[in-house]
C-alpha positions in Angstrom: -35.7 71.5 -22.7 -35.4 74.3 -25.4 -35.8 74.8 -29.5 -33.4 72.7 -31.3 -31.4 74.8 -34.3 -32.6 73.4 -37.5 -30.7 71.5 -40.0 -27.0 71.3 -37.5 -26.9 67.7 -34.6 -26.6 68.8 -30.9 -26.3 67.0 -28.4 -26.3 68.2 -24.6 -23.4 66.9 -21.8 -24.2 63.2 -19.8 -21.8 61.9 -17.6 -21.4 58.5 -18.3 -18.4 57.3 -15.9 -17.9 54.0 -17.5 -17.1 54.8 -21.0 -14.2 54.9 -21.6 -12.7 57.6 -24.6 -11.5 55.0 -26.7 -15.1 53.1 -26.7 -16.7 56.4 -28.6 -17.7 56.7 -32.1 -17.7 60.8 -32.5 -17.0 63.9 -30.7 -19.6 66.6 -31.2 -18.2 70.1 -31.4 -21.2 72.4 -30.9 -20.1 75.5 -32.1 -18.6 78.7 -30.7 -20.2 79.9 -27.5 -18.9 83.4 -27.5 -17.0 85.6 -29.3 -16.2 88.9 -29.6 -13.8 91.7 -30.3 -13.4 95.0 -32.2 -13.9 93.7 -36.1 -14.6 90.3 -34.8 -17.7 87.7 -36.2 -19.1 84.6 -34.7 -18.3 83.3 -38.0 -14.7 84.2 -38.5 -14.3 82.4 -34.9 -16.2 79.4 -36.2 -13.9 79.1 -38.9 -11.1 79.7 -36.9 -11.6 76.4 -35.0 -9.7 73.3 -35.8 -10.9 70.2 -34.8 -8.3 67.2 -33.6 -8.4 64.1 -31.5 -5.6 62.2 -29.7 -7.9 58.9 -30.2 -9.3 57.4 -33.4 -12.7 59.0 -33.0 -14.5 61.1 -36.0 -14.8 64.6 -34.9 -18.0 66.4 -36.2 -18.6 70.3 -35.8 
């Protein structure tokens, strides 16, 4: 196990084949794994993300 970031939610991936998508209560986007380019900052990539879902579930990010 690794250290968890302070002040943010963090979830690790688990395989739960018996759980259907419509049974989920929340979806969590952990953040930007990588961001590169001339003059591009990780903050710019994070701010550009737009979260959405095709099912009625709360999306956290």
